[in-house]
A tleap script that builds the chain and sets N, CA, C and O, in Angstrom:
source leaprc.protein.ff14SB
mol = sequence {
  NMET SER LYS ALA TYR ILE ILE ALA GLN ALA
  THR VAL THR ASP PRO ALA GLN TYR GLU GLY
  TYR LYS ALA LEU ALA GLY VAL ALA VAL ALA
  GLN TYR GLY GLY LYS TYR ILE VAL ARG GLY
  GLY ALA THR GLN LEU LEU GLU GLY ASP TRP
  ALA PRO PRO ARG LEU VAL ILE LEU GLU PHE
  GLU SER VAL GLU GLN ALA LYS CYS PHE TYR
  ASP SER PRO GLU TYR GLN ALA ALA ARG GLN
  GLN ARG LEU GLY ALA ALA GLN MET ASN MET
  LEU VAL VAL GLU GLY LEU PHE ARG GLY SER
  LYS ASN ASN GLU ARG ASN CARG
}
set mol.1.N position { 19.383 4.673 -5.248 }
set mol.1.CA position { 18.333 4.037 -4.512 }
set mol.1.C position { 17.078 4.013 -5.286 }
set mol.1.O position { 16.817 4.942 -6.050 }
set mol.2.N position { 16.311 3.045 -5.141 }
set mol.2.CA position { 15.076 2.896 -5.906 }
set mol.2.C position { 13.821 3.172 -5.070 }
set mol.2.O position { 13.840 2.993 -3.852 }
set mol.3.N position { 12.809 3.576 -5.669 }
set mol.3.CA position { 11.515 3.772 -5.070 }
set mol.3.C position { 11.008 2.362 -4.505 }
set mol.3.O position { 11.515 1.307 -4.885 }
set mol.4.N position { 10.051 2.418 -3.642 }
set mol.4.CA position { 9.427 1.192 -3.150 }
set mol.4.C position { 7.909 1.391 -3.233 }
set mol.4.O position { 7.387 2.503 -3.163 }
set mol.5.N position { 7.225 0.227 -3.388 }
set mol.5.CA position { 5.779 0.280 -3.524 }
set mol.5.C position { 5.127 -0.803 -2.560 }
set mol.5.O position { 5.455 -1.989 -2.573 }
set mol.6.N position { 4.233 -0.293 -1.782 }
set mol.6.CA position { 3.377 -1.064 -0.883 }
set mol.6.C position { 2.175 -1.507 -1.766 }
set mol.6.O position { 1.493 -0.667 -2.353 }
set mol.7.N position { 1.944 -2.747 -1.843 }
set mol.7.CA position { 0.754 -3.277 -2.477 }
set mol.7.C position { -0.066 -3.993 -1.557 }
set mol.7.O position { 0.390 -4.938 -0.915 }
set mol.8.N position { -1.332 -3.581 -1.443 }
set mol.8.CA position { -2.264 -4.160 -0.451 }
set mol.8.C position { -3.473 -4.635 -1.123 }
set mol.8.O position { -3.951 -4.021 -2.077 }
set mol.9.N position { -3.935 -5.614 -0.696 }
set mol.9.CA position { -5.290 -6.358 -1.130 }
set mol.9.C position { -6.261 -6.433 0.149 }
set mol.9.O position { -6.008 -7.111 1.145 }
set mol.10.N position { -7.352 -5.678 -0.011 }
set mol.10.CA position { -8.203 -5.775 1.086 }
set mol.10.C position { -9.616 -6.278 0.764 }
set mol.10.O position { -10.217 -6.006 -0.276 }
set mol.11.N position { -10.114 -7.090 1.830 }
set mol.11.CA position { -11.514 -7.620 1.751 }
set mol.11.C position { -12.211 -6.836 2.741 }
set mol.11.O position { -12.002 -7.046 3.936 }
set mol.12.N position { -13.025 -5.946 2.351 }
set mol.12.CA position { -13.824 -5.151 3.303 }
set mol.12.C position { -15.002 -5.773 3.821 }
set mol.12.O position { -15.873 -6.104 3.016 }
set mol.13.N position { -15.179 -6.004 5.166 }
set mol.13.CA position { -16.326 -6.572 5.768 }
set mol.13.C position { -17.249 -5.668 6.547 }
set mol.13.O position { -18.419 -5.973 6.779 }
set mol.14.N position { -16.648 -4.482 6.966 }
set mol.14.CA position { -17.512 -3.504 7.624 }
set mol.14.C position { -17.036 -2.144 6.979 }
set mol.14.O position { -16.052 -1.543 7.412 }
set mol.15.N position { -17.832 -1.674 5.862 }
set mol.15.CA position { -17.497 -0.483 5.258 }
set mol.15.C position { -17.488 0.838 5.960 }
set mol.15.O position { -16.786 1.773 5.576 }
set mol.16.N position { -18.322 0.899 7.046 }
set mol.16.CA position { -18.400 2.136 7.991 }
set mol.16.C position { -17.166 2.202 8.732 }
set mol.16.O position { -16.526 3.253 8.771 }
set mol.17.N position { -16.737 1.027 9.396 }
set mol.17.CA position { -15.429 0.861 10.215 }
set mol.17.C position { -14.248 1.189 9.342 }
set mol.17.O position { -13.357 1.930 9.757 }
set mol.18.N position { -14.224 0.643 8.121 }
set mol.18.CA position { -13.177 0.764 7.227 }
set mol.18.C position { -12.946 2.266 6.920 }
set mol.18.O position { -11.797 2.687 6.782 }
set mol.19.N position { -13.922 2.999 6.823 }
set mol.19.CA position { -13.790 4.502 6.581 }
set mol.19.C position { -12.802 5.154 7.616 }
set mol.19.O position { -11.962 5.998 7.305 }
set mol.20.N position { -13.001 4.665 8.878 }
set mol.20.CA position { -12.099 5.243 10.048 }
set mol.20.C position { -10.701 4.779 9.622 }
set mol.20.O position { -9.793 5.609 9.674 }
set mol.21.N position { -10.443 3.539 9.207 }
set mol.21.CA position { -9.156 3.076 8.873 }
set mol.21.C position { -8.566 3.855 7.855 }
set mol.21.O position { -7.402 4.234 7.980 }
set mol.22.N position { -9.296 4.159 6.779 }
set mol.22.CA position { -8.759 4.951 5.523 }
set mol.22.C position { -8.400 6.321 6.021 }
set mol.22.O position { -7.340 6.816 5.638 }
set mol.23.N position { -9.170 6.965 6.822 }
set mol.23.CA position { -8.745 8.315 7.325 }
set mol.23.C position { -7.473 8.275 8.088 }
set mol.23.O position { -6.603 9.095 7.796 }
set mol.24.N position { -7.273 7.428 9.016 }
set mol.24.CA position { -6.058 7.263 9.776 }
set mol.24.C position { -4.933 6.908 8.914 }
set mol.24.O position { -3.876 7.529 9.024 }
set mol.25.N position { -5.074 5.921 8.029 }
set mol.25.CA position { -4.021 5.447 7.243 }
set mol.25.C position { -3.455 6.559 6.170 }
set mol.25.O position { -2.263 6.698 5.896 }
set mol.26.N position { -4.500 7.294 5.639 }
set mol.26.CA position { -4.186 8.419 4.839 }
set mol.26.C position { -3.189 9.462 5.401 }
set mol.26.O position { -2.240 9.909 4.757 }
set mol.27.N position { -3.514 9.808 6.696 }
set mol.27.CA position { -2.682 10.709 7.381 }
set mol.27.C position { -1.329 10.210 7.601 }
set mol.27.O position { -0.361 10.958 7.470 }
set mol.28.N position { -1.194 8.784 7.982 }
set mol.28.CA position { 0.166 8.186 8.107 }
set mol.28.C position { 0.930 8.187 6.771 }
set mol.28.O position { 2.108 8.527 6.659 }
set mol.29.N position { 0.111 7.758 5.744 }
set mol.29.CA position { 0.884 7.730 4.408 }
set mol.29.C position { 1.456 9.068 4.137 }
set mol.29.O position { 2.641 9.073 3.803 }
set mol.30.N position { 0.833 10.216 4.218 }
set mol.30.CA position { 1.307 11.547 3.920 }
set mol.30.C position { 2.365 11.886 4.969 }
set mol.30.O position { 3.322 12.560 4.591 }
set mol.31.N position { 2.302 11.506 6.209 }
set mol.31.CA position { 3.269 11.980 7.265 }
set mol.31.C position { 4.577 11.199 6.928 }
set mol.31.O position { 5.642 11.772 7.158 }
set mol.32.N position { 4.588 10.014 6.431 }
set mol.32.CA position { 5.827 9.346 6.063 }
set mol.32.C position { 6.317 9.530 4.641 }
set mol.32.O position { 7.242 8.856 4.188 }
set mol.33.N position { 5.736 10.370 4.015 }
set mol.33.CA position { 6.199 10.772 2.581 }
set mol.33.C position { 5.693 9.816 1.468 }
set mol.33.O position { 6.262 9.777 0.377 }
set mol.34.N position { 4.669 9.084 1.746 }
set mol.34.CA position { 4.081 8.270 0.815 }
set mol.34.C position { 3.124 8.896 -0.140 }
set mol.34.O position { 2.778 10.061 0.053 }
set mol.35.N position { 2.655 8.199 -1.186 }
set mol.35.CA position { 1.592 8.754 -1.932 }
set mol.35.C position { 0.844 7.662 -2.555 }
set mol.35.O position { 1.441 6.669 -2.972 }
set mol.36.N position { -0.499 7.790 -2.650 }
set mol.36.CA position { -1.417 6.804 -3.201 }
set mol.36.C position { -1.149 6.788 -4.823 }
set mol.36.O position { -1.229 7.815 -5.496 }
set mol.37.N position { -0.852 5.622 -5.320 }
set mol.37.CA position { -0.784 5.446 -6.748 }
set mol.37.C position { -2.115 4.891 -7.239 }
set mol.37.O position { -2.622 5.338 -8.267 }
set mol.38.N position { -2.739 3.845 -6.465 }
set mol.38.CA position { -3.889 3.208 -6.750 }
set mol.38.C position { -4.671 3.193 -5.486 }
set mol.38.O position { -4.052 2.957 -4.449 }
set mol.39.N position { -5.923 3.408 -5.436 }
set mol.39.CA position { -6.670 3.421 -4.211 }
set mol.39.C position { -8.238 2.897 -4.455 }
set mol.39.O position { -9.226 3.630 -4.402 }
set mol.40.N position { -8.244 1.641 -4.699 }
set mol.40.CA position { -9.588 0.988 -4.770 }
set mol.40.C position { -10.252 1.166 -6.106 }
set mol.40.O position { -11.442 0.859 -6.178 }
set mol.41.N position { -9.632 1.628 -7.185 }
set mol.41.CA position { -10.380 1.708 -8.523 }
set mol.41.C position { -10.743 0.463 -9.059 }
set mol.41.O position { -10.354 -0.597 -8.570 }
set mol.42.N position { -11.586 0.556 -10.196 }
set mol.42.CA position { -12.010 -0.593 -10.744 }
set mol.42.C position { -10.792 -1.395 -11.484 }
set mol.42.O position { -9.881 -0.848 -12.105 }
set mol.43.N position { -10.941 -2.641 -11.315 }
set mol.43.CA position { -9.884 -3.671 -11.952 }
set mol.43.C position { -10.466 -4.416 -13.047 }
set mol.43.O position { -11.683 -4.586 -13.109 }
set mol.44.N position { -9.585 -4.914 -14.002 }
set mol.44.CA position { -10.049 -5.705 -15.124 }
set mol.44.C position { -8.966 -6.717 -15.298 }
set mol.44.O position { -7.789 -6.416 -15.498 }
set mol.45.N position { -9.463 -8.028 -15.205 }
set mol.45.CA position { -8.613 -9.124 -15.298 }
set mol.45.C position { -7.976 -9.304 -16.611 }
set mol.45.O position { -8.694 -9.340 -17.611 }
set mol.46.N position { -6.642 -9.425 -16.714 }
set mol.46.CA position { -5.995 -9.648 -17.938 }
set mol.46.C position { -5.518 -11.028 -18.166 }
set mol.46.O position { -5.427 -11.468 -19.312 }
set mol.47.N position { -5.177 -11.802 -17.022 }
set mol.47.CA position { -4.723 -13.096 -17.059 }
set mol.47.C position { -4.861 -13.775 -15.620 }
set mol.47.O position { -4.696 -13.157 -14.568 }
set mol.48.N position { -5.168 -15.058 -15.709 }
set mol.48.CA position { -5.188 -15.791 -14.511 }
set mol.48.C position { -6.630 -15.643 -13.888 }
set mol.48.O position { -7.628 -15.341 -14.542 }
set mol.49.N position { -6.600 -15.904 -12.500 }
set mol.49.CA position { -7.936 -15.922 -11.872 }
set mol.49.C position { -7.920 -14.826 -10.637 }
set mol.49.O position { -8.794 -14.878 -9.771 }
set mol.50.N position { -6.987 -13.936 -10.609 }
set mol.50.CA position { -6.918 -12.984 -9.463 }
set mol.50.C position { -7.928 -12.015 -9.500 }
set mol.50.O position { -8.090 -11.319 -10.502 }
set mol.51.N position { -8.650 -11.904 -8.453 }
set mol.51.CA position { -9.792 -10.996 -8.415 }
set mol.51.C position { -9.791 -10.171 -7.117 }
set mol.51.O position { -10.698 -10.322 -6.297 }
set mol.52.N position { -8.912 -9.411 -6.946 }
set mol.52.CA position { -8.849 -8.652 -5.597 }
set mol.52.C position { -10.116 -7.768 -5.430 }
set mol.52.O position { -10.452 -7.002 -6.333 }
set mol.53.N position { -10.780 -7.869 -4.332 }
set mol.53.CA position { -11.955 -6.992 -4.074 }
set mol.53.C position { -11.582 -5.474 -3.991 }
set mol.53.O position { -12.327 -4.594 -4.423 }
set mol.54.N position { -10.434 -5.249 -3.431 }
set mol.54.CA position { -9.973 -3.713 -3.291 }
set mol.54.C position { -8.476 -3.814 -3.339 }
set mol.54.O position { -7.910 -4.632 -2.613 }
set mol.55.N position { -7.804 -3.038 -4.146 }
set mol.55.CA position { -6.377 -2.933 -4.340 }
set mol.55.C position { -5.892 -1.508 -4.079 }
set mol.55.O position { -6.461 -0.506 -4.513 }
set mol.56.N position { -4.861 -1.511 -3.378 }
set mol.56.CA position { -4.232 -0.266 -3.029 }
set mol.56.C position { -2.627 -0.323 -3.326 }
set mol.56.O position { -1.927 -1.251 -2.920 }
set mol.57.N position { -2.164 0.697 -4.024 }
set mol.57.CA position { -0.733 0.770 -4.198 }
set mol.57.C position { -0.230 2.129 -3.699 }
set mol.57.O position { -0.763 3.165 -4.095 }
set mol.58.N position { 0.853 2.136 -2.781 }
set mol.58.CA position { 1.480 3.279 -2.248 }
set mol.58.C position { 2.845 3.356 -2.742 }
set mol.58.O position { 3.480 2.314 -2.904 }
set mol.59.N position { 3.394 4.574 -3.015 }
set mol.59.CA position { 4.798 4.805 -3.391 }
set mol.59.C position { 5.519 5.591 -2.300 }
set mol.59.O position { 5.060 6.601 -1.766 }
set mol.60.N position { 6.752 5.000 -2.011 }
set mol.60.CA position { 7.650 5.655 -1.117 }
set mol.60.C position { 9.011 5.841 -1.734 }
set mol.60.O position { 9.291 5.227 -2.764 }
set mol.61.N position { 9.823 6.607 -1.196 }
set mol.61.CA position { 11.170 6.840 -1.789 }
set mol.61.C position { 12.088 5.605 -1.566 }
set mol.61.O position { 13.064 5.428 -2.295 }
set mol.62.N position { 11.815 4.869 -0.694 }
set mol.62.CA position { 12.677 3.600 -0.468 }
set mol.62.C position { 11.914 2.546 0.264 }
set mol.62.O position { 10.791 2.752 0.725 }
set mol.63.N position { 12.506 1.493 0.352 }
set mol.63.CA position { 12.037 0.332 1.102 }
set mol.63.C position { 11.971 0.736 2.639 }
set mol.63.O position { 11.000 0.536 3.370 }
set mol.64.N position { 13.183 1.345 3.009 }
set mol.64.CA position { 13.254 1.739 4.428 }
set mol.64.C position { 12.141 2.760 4.811 }
set mol.64.O position { 11.632 2.716 5.931 }
set mol.65.N position { 11.801 3.590 3.972 }
set mol.65.CA position { 10.772 4.659 4.294 }
set mol.65.C position { 9.461 3.898 4.237 }
set mol.65.O position { 8.641 4.191 5.107 }
set mol.66.N position { 9.156 3.029 3.408 }
set mol.66.CA position { 7.979 2.228 3.534 }
set mol.66.C position { 7.862 1.495 4.700 }
set mol.66.O position { 6.772 1.432 5.269 }
set mol.67.N position { 8.893 0.904 5.151 }
set mol.67.CA position { 8.908 0.183 6.514 }
set mol.67.C position { 8.635 1.087 7.622 }
set mol.67.O position { 7.808 0.760 8.473 }
set mol.68.N position { 9.291 2.256 7.690 }
set mol.68.CA position { 8.955 3.300 8.674 }
set mol.68.C position { 7.507 3.571 8.792 }
set mol.68.O position { 6.941 3.547 9.885 }
set mol.69.N position { 6.892 3.833 7.664 }
set mol.69.CA position { 5.401 4.122 7.625 }
set mol.69.C position { 4.711 2.936 8.199 }
set mol.69.O position { 3.830 3.087 9.046 }
set mol.70.N position { 5.086 1.726 7.760 }
set mol.70.CA position { 4.200 0.631 8.264 }
set mol.70.C position { 4.413 0.392 9.879 }
set mol.70.O position { 3.478 0.080 10.616 }
set mol.71.N position { 5.650 0.562 10.293 }
set mol.71.CA position { 5.970 0.342 11.728 }
set mol.71.C position { 5.500 1.605 12.554 }
set mol.71.O position { 5.423 1.517 13.780 }
set mol.72.N position { 5.223 2.635 11.977 }
set mol.72.CA position { 4.951 3.865 12.676 }
set mol.72.C position { 3.719 3.653 13.718 }
set mol.72.O position { 2.809 2.851 13.505 }
set mol.73.N position { 3.807 4.443 14.824 }
set mol.73.CA position { 2.634 4.460 15.674 }
set mol.73.C position { 1.357 4.870 15.037 }
set mol.73.O position { 0.270 4.359 15.306 }
set mol.74.N position { 1.554 5.831 14.168 }
set mol.74.CA position { 0.268 6.402 13.340 }
set mol.74.C position { -0.352 5.169 12.610 }
set mol.74.O position { -1.551 4.928 12.750 }
set mol.75.N position { 0.444 4.392 11.839 }
set mol.75.CA position { -0.173 3.421 11.105 }
set mol.75.C position { -0.674 2.256 11.889 }
set mol.75.O position { -1.667 1.623 11.530 }
set mol.76.N position { 0.017 1.971 12.969 }
set mol.76.CA position { -0.370 0.846 13.867 }
set mol.76.C position { -1.803 1.212 14.492 }
set mol.76.O position { -2.652 0.354 14.734 }
set mol.77.N position { -1.975 2.601 14.728 }
set mol.77.CA position { -3.296 2.908 15.198 }
set mol.77.C position { -4.381 2.710 14.068 }
set mol.77.O position { -5.530 2.365 14.346 }
set mol.78.N position { -3.994 2.924 12.901 }
set mol.78.CA position { -4.996 2.714 11.818 }
set mol.78.C position { -5.185 1.186 11.697 }
set mol.78.O position { -6.326 0.755 11.533 }
set mol.79.N position { -4.145 0.352 11.767 }
set mol.79.CA position { -4.344 -1.167 11.787 }
set mol.79.C position { -5.371 -1.516 12.912 }
set mol.79.O position { -6.261 -2.332 12.673 }
set mol.80.N position { -5.267 -0.928 14.107 }
set mol.80.CA position { -6.139 -1.334 15.256 }
set mol.80.C position { -7.594 -0.909 14.691 }
set mol.80.O position { -8.515 -1.703 14.883 }
set mol.81.N position { -7.828 0.194 14.064 }
set mol.81.CA position { -9.149 0.626 13.657 }
set mol.81.C position { -9.652 -0.341 12.650 }
set mol.81.O position { -10.858 -0.570 12.565 }
set mol.82.N position { -8.755 -0.935 11.863 }
set mol.82.CA position { -9.181 -1.817 10.775 }
set mol.82.C position { -9.628 -3.312 11.320 }
set mol.82.O position { -10.326 -4.058 10.635 }
set mol.83.N position { -9.193 -3.621 12.496 }
set mol.83.CA position { -9.650 -4.924 13.058 }
set mol.83.C position { -11.037 -5.038 13.002 }
set mol.83.O position { -11.763 -4.152 13.452 }
set mol.84.N position { -11.517 -6.173 12.428 }
set mol.84.CA position { -12.905 -6.537 12.240 }
set mol.84.C position { -13.631 -5.734 11.118 }
set mol.84.O position { -14.830 -5.898 10.890 }
set mol.85.N position { -12.835 -4.841 10.417 }
set mol.85.CA position { -13.449 -4.214 9.227 }
set mol.85.C position { -13.004 -4.766 7.957 }
set mol.85.O position { -13.741 -4.684 6.975 }
set mol.86.N position { -11.710 -5.396 7.882 }
set mol.86.CA position { -11.209 -5.918 6.637 }
set mol.86.C position { -10.090 -6.782 7.019 }
set mol.86.O position { -9.391 -6.675 8.026 }
set mol.87.N position { -10.009 -7.690 6.044 }
set mol.87.CA position { -8.846 -8.634 6.025 }
set mol.87.C position { -7.879 -8.054 4.935 }
set mol.87.O position { -8.262 -7.758 3.803 }
set mol.88.N position { -6.541 -7.915 5.399 }
set mol.88.CA position { -5.555 -7.289 4.485 }
set mol.88.C position { -4.354 -8.158 4.189 }
set mol.88.O position { -3.767 -8.765 5.084 }
set mol.89.N position { -4.005 -8.206 2.937 }
set mol.89.CA position { -2.670 -8.830 2.505 }
set mol.89.C position { -1.877 -7.653 2.005 }
set mol.89.O position { -2.362 -6.810 1.250 }
set mol.90.N position { -0.619 -7.625 2.458 }
set mol.90.CA position { 0.278 -6.413 2.109 }
set mol.90.C position { 1.719 -6.771 1.946 }
set mol.90.O position { 2.264 -7.491 2.783 }
set mol.91.N position { 2.372 -6.298 0.897 }
set mol.91.CA position { 3.764 -6.490 0.798 }
set mol.91.C position { 4.400 -5.182 0.309 }
set mol.91.O position { 3.724 -4.313 -0.241 }
set mol.92.N position { 5.740 -5.064 0.528 }
set mol.92.CA position { 6.428 -3.948 -0.063 }
set mol.92.C position { 7.372 -4.622 -1.086 }
set mol.92.O position { 7.912 -5.702 -0.842 }
set mol.93.N position { 7.558 -3.911 -2.295 }
set mol.93.CA position { 8.356 -4.374 -3.316 }
set mol.93.C position { 9.317 -3.216 -3.779 }
set mol.93.O position { 8.911 -2.062 -3.917 }
set mol.94.N position { 10.539 -3.578 -3.995 }
set mol.94.CA position { 11.476 -2.521 -4.439 }
set mol.94.C position { 11.395 -2.348 -6.049 }
set mol.94.O position { 11.463 -3.302 -6.823 }
set mol.95.N position { 11.243 -1.025 -6.435 }
set mol.95.CA position { 11.143 -0.689 -7.840 }
set mol.95.C position { 12.625 -0.689 -8.390 }
set mol.95.O position { 13.651 -0.929 -7.753 }
set mol.96.N position { 12.488 -0.359 -9.746 }
set mol.96.CA position { 13.731 -0.334 -10.508 }
set mol.96.C position { 14.628 0.931 -9.897 }
set mol.96.O position { 14.170 1.939 -9.359 }
set mol.97.N position { 15.869 0.642 -10.099 }
set mol.97.CA position { 16.909 1.665 -9.667 }
set mol.97.C position { 16.708 2.843 -10.627 }
set mol.97.O position { 16.546 2.637 -11.829 }
set mol.98.N position { 16.721 4.260 -10.026 }
set mol.98.CA position { 16.538 5.436 -10.838 }
set mol.98.C position { 17.821 5.375 -11.811 }
set mol.98.O position { 18.939 5.109 -11.371 }
set mol.99.N position { 17.584 5.626 -13.081 }
set mol.99.CA position { 18.729 5.740 -14.078 }
set mol.99.C position { 19.137 4.422 -14.597 }
set mol.99.O position { 20.162 4.291 -15.266 }
set mol.100.N position { 18.312 3.395 -14.286 }
set mol.100.CA position { 18.491 2.074 -14.858 }
set mol.100.C position { 18.243 2.062 -16.327 }
set mol.100.O position { 17.399 2.829 -16.790 }
set mol.101.N position { 18.919 1.245 -17.102 }
set mol.101.CA position { 18.673 1.255 -18.574 }
set mol.101.C position { 17.848 -0.113 -18.935 }
set mol.101.O position { 18.047 -1.169 -18.334 }
set mol.102.N position { 17.018 0.022 -19.857 }
set mol.102.CA position { 16.225 -1.060 -20.319 }
set mol.102.C position { 15.509 -1.812 -19.227 }
set mol.102.O position { 15.352 -3.028 -19.342 }
set mol.103.N position { 15.035 -1.109 -18.096 }
set mol.103.CA position { 14.302 -1.667 -17.026 }
set mol.103.C position { 14.981 -2.826 -16.358 }
set mol.103.O position { 14.337 -3.741 -15.845 }
set mol.104.N position { 16.404 -2.771 -16.373 }
set mol.104.CA position { 17.210 -3.870 -15.684 }
set mol.104.C position { 17.795 -3.246 -14.451 }
set mol.104.O position { 18.144 -2.067 -14.399 }
set mol.105.N position { 17.883 -4.114 -13.445 }
set mol.105.CA position { 18.513 -3.558 -12.123 }
set mol.105.C position { 19.991 -3.267 -12.341 }
set mol.105.O position { 20.673 -3.988 -13.070 }
set mol.106.N position { 20.460 -2.252 -11.731 }
set mol.106.CA position { 21.995 -1.998 -11.760 }
set mol.106.C position { 22.566 -2.418 -10.477 }
set mol.106.O position { 22.836 -1.594 -9.603 }
set mol.107.N position { 22.768 -3.742 -10.333 }
set mol.107.CA position { 23.373 -4.287 -9.121 }
set mol.107.C position { 24.653 -4.955 -9.480 }
set mol.107.O position { 25.336 -5.488 -8.606 }
savepdb mol mol.pdb
quit
């Protein structure tokens, strides 16, 4: 089984209200076994024209666990708190299988 990563790009429109979202989301991330890998740090463009205003990357033990977090009542409450505070794009991506050689998938 491989780890999974939720990648989120946020455009914050109400920083004060967004703080409430961050607090609720952080509790849900921990409750569902996730951890923050990136949480809004400075970015530096290397190629193309992508300029996310805020980028967050979460790590989970599996895609299933990441989806349990996302679908949880705790995170849904955080999403409600975020309404009107930020626009969010989010996806989950499967990482490489543990023990894979040369960064290739063992499928």
